[in-house]
N, C-alpha and C positions, 0 to 999 in steps of 0.2 A: 676732280678735273671738271672744268666748265664744259658742258655738253650743248647747251642751247641758251640763246639770249633773245628775248622778245621785247621789242620796244614799241609802244603805241603813243602817238601824240606827244612826243618829247622833242623839244627844240623844233627843228624843221623836219623831223622824221615823223611821217604819218603812221607808217607801219613797217617795222623791220623785224625779220625773223631769221636768225643766223644759227647754223649748226657748227659746232667746234669739235675738233678731234685732238688727239695727242700730237705733240710736236710744236713746231714754230709756225705761228700765224702772223703774217705781215698785213698791216692796214696802210694803204696808200691812196693818194688822190690829190687833186689840185688844192692849193691853199683856199680855205674857206668852204670847202665842199662838205665839211662836217665830220672829219675823221675823229674829232674828239667826242662825237656822240656816243660811240661804243664805250670808250673809257669812262666818260662821265656817267653814262647809264650804269655801268658796272659799279662805279663808286657809290651811286645812290642805292643800288641794290644791296650794298654792304653797309648801309647806314650813314652815308655821307649827307652833308647838309643840303637841304633843298629849299627852293623858294618858288613863288608863283610864276616867275619867268621861265621856269623849266617846262611849263605846259605850252603846247603848240597853240598858236593864236587861233581862236575860234573853237577850241576844244574845252570840255568841262574838266578833264583830268588827264594826267599822263600816267601810264601804267607800264612798269618795267618788271620783267620776270627773268631771273637767272637760274638755270638748272645745273646742278652739279652731281657727279657720280662720286660717292664718298666711301666705296667699299674698301679702299686702301688708305683712307685717312682716319687713323685710329682716334686721334684727338677730336675730330669733328663728330665721329660716331658716338664717342663717349659723351660729348656735350649734348647731342641730340637726345640720347637716352636719359641723361640726367634731368633734362627739362621735359621729358616725355613727349618729344616731337619727332622721334625716329620713324622712318617710313622705308623699310627695307634698306636699299643702298642709294636711294635718291634723296636729294636735298634741294628744295625749291625756295629761293628767296624772292619775295615780291614786295614792291614798293609802289603805292598809289599816291600821287600828288595832286591835290585839288588846285583849281585856279586861284583860290584865295590863299594858297601857301601852306595849307594844312596837309599832313601826309599820314598814311597808315602803313604799317609794316606787317608782313606775314611770313611765317616759316612753315613750309609743308601745309599750307592752307589755314593755319591757325594764327589768329591775331597775336601780336607780340610787341613788347616795348622796342623802341628803336635801338636801345643799347644791346638787345639780343642780336640784332642784325650785325652790329659792329663786332661783338664778341665772336660770333660764329663766322662772320666774313673774314676776320683776321686769320682764321684757321684754314680757309679755303683759297684765299688769293692775296697776293701782295702787289700793290700798285706802286711803281716807282716813277714819279712824275713831279715836276716842279709845281704843278697845279693841284696835285692830289695828296691825300694823306700818305706820308712816307714813314713806314715803320723803321727804316734805316736810321732815322734821327733819334730813335728811342734807345735808351740804355738797356732796357730789358730785352730788346731785339738783339743788341750786341752780345749780351750774355747768352741768350738762347743760341745764337749762331755759333759762338765759340764752343759752347758745351756740346752742340751737335757735331761740330767739326772734330772735337776731341773724343767723341763717343762717350761722353760723360753724363748723358741725360739721366741715366738711372742713379748714378751717384749724386747728382745735383738734386734729384727728387728725394732721395734718402736723406740728404743733408737738410732739405727743407722740412721734412717730416720730423727730424730730430729737433730742429729749432721749434717747431710747433709744440712738441711734447715739453721741451724746456720752458717755453713761454707760458704754457698752461700751468705747470707746476709752480713757476715763479709767481703767477697771479694768485694761486691758492695760498702760497706762503705769505705773500704780502697781505692778503686779506686776514690770514690768521694772526700775523704779527700786529696789524692795525687794531685788531679786536682782542689783543692779548689779555687785557684786564677783564673784559667781559667773558672771555673763554675760561680764564682761571676761576672766576666766580661761578660759572656754570659747572665747571669740573668739580669744585668743592661741594656744590649743592647736590650734584649727581652722586658723588661718593656717599654723602650722608643718607640720601634717599634710598640708594641701593642697599647700603648696609642695614638700614632699618627694615626694608622689605625682606632682606636675606634672613634677618633674625626672626621675622614672623613666619617665614617658610610656608606660606599659604599654598596649598595644592589645589589644582583644578577640581571643582566639585565639592571641596571640603565645606564651604559655607552652607550649601544646600543640605548636606548630610548632617551638619550640626544643628541646623534649624529643625530638621525632622526629629532628631534626638531630643532637643530641648522641649518640643511640643509633647513628647511622650513623658519625659521626666517631670515636667511642671504640672501634669494632671495625674500623677501617680495615685493619690488618695482617692480621687473620684473613680479611677479605673478599678481600684481594688474594691471599693464599696459597691459599685454597680455590679461587678462580677460576682461578689458574694450573694447579692440579692437575686441575681439571675439564677445562680445555682440552687438557692432555696425554692424559687418559683418553679423550677423545672422538676425537682424530685423530692425535696426534703420537707416541705410543709404540707399540712392538711389542705386538701383541695389544690394540690400542686398540679402542674400541667400533666404530669405522668399519671397522677391519680384520676384526674378528670377523664383523660383518654381511656384509661382502663374501665371506668364506670360506663362510658359510652359503648365500649366494646362489649361489656357484659349485657347491656340492654339488648343489643342486636343478637348476641349469641343465645339469649333466652326467649327468642320468638317462638311461638307455638308451632310454627311451620317454617320450613326453609323457603327463603325468598331469593331466587337467583339474581334479581335486579340489584340486590344489596351486596353481592359477593365482592365486587370491586371496592365498595366502601369499607367493608370489613377488612379487606387486605390493606387499604391505605391506613386505617386506624392501627392495625398491627405494626406497620412500618413506622408510623408516627411515634408509637409507644417506644420502639427500639431507639429511634433517633433522639427523642427527648431524653431518654436514659443516658445515651452516649454524650449528649451535650452537657448534661448535668455532671457526669464524670469529668469531662474536659474542664469545665469551669472550676470544679473543686481542685483539680491538679494545678490549674493556673493560679488560683488564689494561694495555694500552699507554697508554690515556687516563686511567686511574685515578690520582688523586693524593691522598695522605693530607695533611691540613692541620692540623697541631698548633696553629698559631696561632689558626685559626678555632675549633677545639675549645676552646681556652682562653677565647676570647671568649664562646662559648655558655655554658660552664660558669659563668663569672663572672656573666653576665646572669641565669641561672637561680638562682644562689646569692642574688643580690640580691632576686629575686622571692620566693623561699622565706623569706628573712629578713624582708621587709616583711610577708608574710602572717602569720608567727609573731608579729611585733610587734603586729599588730592582732587577733590571735587569730581569724583567719578562714582559709579555704582560699585557695590561690593563684588559683583560678578566680573567686573573689568580689571580687578586688581592683579590677577596672575599675568594677563597679557601686558598690562602697564609695567609690571615688574620686569618682564622680558625686554620691553622696549627701552626702558631706562638702562638696563644692563648692557644692551647692545651699543647705545650711545656713549656710555661711559668707556666701553672697550675701545671705541673708535677715537676717543679724545685722550684717554689716559695711556700714553705710550703705544698707541695703535696707529692705524692708518689715518693720516690727517694731522698728526701731532706736529709741532714745530720741528722737533728733532728729526722726525721721520721725513718731513718735507725737505728739510735742509740736506739730508743725506741723499734723497732722491734727486734733488736739484743738482747736487754736485756730480752725481753719476751721469745724469743726462747731459750736463755741460761737458764732461769728459768725452762722452760719446759723440757729441756734436763737434768738439774740437778735433777729434780723430778723423771724422768724415770730412770736415771742412779743410783740414790740413791736406788730406789726400787730394781733394778736389782742387785746391789751390796749386799743388804741384803739377797736376795734369794740365790745368789752365795755363800755367806759365810756360810749360813745354809746348803746348799747342799754339799759344799766342805767337811765339817766335817763328814757328813753322808757318802759321797762317800769314803773318806779315811778309815773309819771304815769297810765298806763293802769290799773294795779291800783288806784290811789287812786280813780279814777272808778268802778270796779266795787264797791269797798268802800263808797263813798257810797251806791250803790244798795242795798247789803245792810245798810243801817242801821248802818254802822260808819264814819261820816264822820270821827270823831276819831282813828281808827287811822292812824298814819303808817307806811307801808311803805317800807323802804330796802333796796336791793340794794347791799350793802357789798363793795367790792373791797379786800381787805386785801393790801397789797404784801408779797411774800415778803421775809423778813429774810435776811441773808447774801448771799454772792456766787455761790453755786452755783445752777444752773438747777433748776427743778422740772418734773415731767412735764406739768403742766397749764398752764404759762405763768408769767407774772410775778406772779400774785396768786391768792389764794383767794377764792371767791365765797360769800357767805353772806347769806341773807335775814334781815333784822332788822325788828322792829316796835316801835312805841311805842304802847301802848294808850291813853294819856291825854296831853293836851297838856302840854308842859313836862318830860315824862319822857324820858330818853335811850332810844334804840332799842336793843333787846336781842334775843338769839336767840329764835326762835319757841318753842322748847321751854320757855323760862323765862318766857314772857310769856302766851302764848295758852292759853285753856282748850280743852277738847275741842270745844265748839260753835264757839268763835271760830276755832279752827284749821281746822275744816271749811269755814267760810265764807271764810276767807282762802285756803284751798286752792282753793275754788271760783272765787274771783276770779282767782287765778293761772292756773288751768286754762282759764278762759274766754279770757284774754288770749293764752295761748300755744297754744291749741287748734289753730291753723292750722299750727303748726310742731312740736308734740309728737309723739314717735314711740310713745308708749304708747297702744294702741288702745282699751283698756277701762278706764274710771274708775269707781270705786265710792265712794259717799259715804254715810256713816252719821251720822244725827242732824245733818244739815246745817241743819235748820230749828229747832234748839234756841234758844229765847229770842226768836223773831221771830214776826210775825203780820201780818195785814192786807196792805197794799200791798207790804211787803217780801217777804212770803211769795210773792206773785205774781211778784215780780222773780226770786226764787230759782228758781221753777219755769221761768220763761222762760229763765234762764241755763242751767239744766240741759238744757232741751230744745234750746237752741242748741248745746251741746256734743254732744248726741246726734245732731244733724243731720250732724255731720262724723265721728262715731265711734260709741262705745257707752258709755252711762252707766247704772249701776245705783244706785238710791238708796232708802234706808229713810226714809220720811217719815211725819210725824203730821199734816201740814197738807193740807187739801183743795185749797188753791190750788196746791200743788205737784203733787199726784196728778192733778188734772184736766188737766194739760198733758203728761203722759207719752204715749209712743207705745205702750207695753205696760204692763199693770197686773197685778201678781201679788198675790193676796189670801191672807194666812196666817191660819189658824184652828186651833183644837185641839178635840178631843172625847175623851170617856171611853167606853171599851167594856170590859166585863168587868174592872173595876178597873184598867185600864191607860189611860194618857193617850197620845194620838197627835196629831201635828201634820200639818196638811194644807195644801198650797199649790196654788192653782188659778189659771189664767189667765182673767181676766174679759173678757167681751164688753162691748159698749157699754152694754147694760142693766145688767149687773152692775157696771160701773164707776160708773154714775150712782148706783146703790144704795149703793156703798161710799163715794162722795163724800158722799152724804146722811148716812150713818152717822157719818162724820168731822165733819160739820157739826153734827148734832143729837144724837149719842149714841144711846142705846137707843130712845128714843121719837121716831120719825120722823113728822112731819106732812106733809100735802100741800104745805104751804109749804116745808118743808125739802127735799122731793124736787124741787119746782119750782126752788128755789134751786140745788140740786145739778145739775139738768139745764142750767140757764143757765150755771153755772160751767164745766161740762164742755164745752158747746157753744162757749163763748167761748175756753176753753183750747185747744181743737183748731183753732178757726177763726183764732185770732190768728197762727198760724204758716203759714197757707196763702196 
């Protein structure tokens, strides 16, 4: 809901700050006073086209800020969160236009592309005017309104998601089919490579273990010879290590007197004699048990040679072979009758198409039933708006071709026939600005209970009508305001008398400069303005009494 609008140096408005509330707000004033300033400023705040002429003469820039309360607008909150622009329940749209025609856009204080203002603005407000962007002329708006009226939003969303899934699978299938020859060649290569690696059956760490074993087996003779020599040097030859230690120990033990300082040395020599003897025994046992195995060496070297050759073949290191084997096996599984195969994708595509057809069929039935009811309801409202001859048709145009479409089995378009006997045609080609406003009003009244657009703006909705019809227009606008927020520019006192809030637009001249002024009227001011709208410049007591009666009736009718 729009809560505040601040306009600085725009057109003939130097500074305007307005507060808005729920309900119906009427904007009135004499011709040329600047009633369009509010609507034009709102259009700019929602990303409308701007030019240097929008800046007030003598100012450097125009600045427009529109504040909205979005706690109950789920789509707007989701959009803000998606773009990381959410700020509690507030949404502030700002547009700054320089006198050279350039402009900058902001959402909640953050600079943004102009397209973001348009996207977000369309979720917050809908302006119906022959001079402004009119969503009613777009087919996607027609579809949205019909689905909301039919309470089919969730089903329409589910249908759209089903189409997305089908579309993605079809794209994958097309890519696979276009590359069928390359895919088959890759498949054959993978099968050969995986089978080859399967036969090798290399285990993690096996290569390192084999290299260690090879080092031992290839030096067996040297190990045996050196071990034998070490055993002899320890204990078995004259002047062996054990014999020399024993001689040293005897020299110390034959000293003429005990020397305490040598006690530790004698102890170490005793221990050394024992350790050398044990080492010699160990070496003899090792030599006796040690067997060189040329056959095993040959097996190890052949296995290592095969590993090295396989690694060179795939241009990787031997250590990478186990992980490489796993990766190729996984790719083969995904291509060979696994996920992503042509047969699998074709089956998946068929299942997704069946699911889409089921959802779209249900949606189409609901739309057809709702369209007939919607046409009847709108016809009743158009009759009240002095347009009984206008025929309104919600046309469901079946999609041609066999491929699914994101929004179901048909396009939805609102058509009208302005005169009996004439075929129904698109709104943009038939309705004038005033007629379009009233048709839009009729539609909005009917779908008000289901529409997600919280703020509706109507400009010149009362063009070409008067009397009792004008009173009906006022009543319909106020009814819309009861459930949301409605802003309307009106020239009819019957409409203005029924609003919840009344803004009066006037202009004045000061020091050769023209200014626009917008003020919120109290009850006394509202009666005076209704009297002006009834009687013009010269207001009599009768005119004022008539205005008071009209105002009292307009406010009391809805209580």
